[in-house]
C-alpha positions in Angstrom: -93.9 95.4 66.4 -95.9 95.8 69.9 -99.1 94.6 68.2 -97.3 91.5 66.7 -95.5 90.8 69.8 -98.8 91.0 71.7 -100.5 88.1 69.5 -97.2 86.1 69.5 -97.1 86.1 73.2 -100.4 85.0 73.6 -99.9 81.9 71.2 -96.5 81.2 73.0 -97.6 81.4 76.5 -101.2 82.0 76.7 -101.0 85.3 78.4 -101.3 88.8 77.4 -98.2 91.0 76.9 -99.0 94.5 78.0 -102.8 95.0 78.1 -105.0 92.8 80.6 -107.5 90.5 78.7 -106.2 91.4 75.3 -106.1 89.0 73.4 -108.6 86.7 75.0 -108.9 84.1 72.3 -107.0 82.8 69.3 -108.9 84.9 66.8 -108.0 88.1 68.6 -104.4 87.1 68.8 -104.2 86.1 65.2 -105.7 89.5 64.2 -103.1 91.2 66.4 -100.3 89.4 64.6 -101.8 90.0 61.2 -102.3 93.6 62.1 -98.8 94.0 63.4 -97.4 92.3 60.2 -99.4 94.7 58.0 -98.3 97.7 60.0 -94.6 96.6 59.9 -94.6 96.1 56.2 -96.4 99.4 55.6 -93.7 101.2 57.6 -90.9 99.4 56.0 -92.3 100.4 52.6 -92.6 104.0 53.6 -89.0 103.9 55.0 -87.4 102.5 52.0 -89.5 105.0 49.7 -88.1 107.9 51.9 -84.5 106.5 51.6 -84.7 105.9 47.7 -86.2 109.5 47.3 -83.2 110.8 49.2 -80.8 109.0 47.2 -82.2 110.4 44.2 -81.7 113.9 45.2 -77.9 113.4 45.7 
């Protein structure tokens, strides 16, 4: 979420969120947004998989 927010903050306000000089251009900001989305979907899939696995055990 932080990676996604870093890229979104740069697009919204033109300034970095936490790390100075990252991102510095639209390509880095877009990569941060894409990477953040990818990590969020991956984490959500793992959480759902774990919840379904626990539901099957009951």
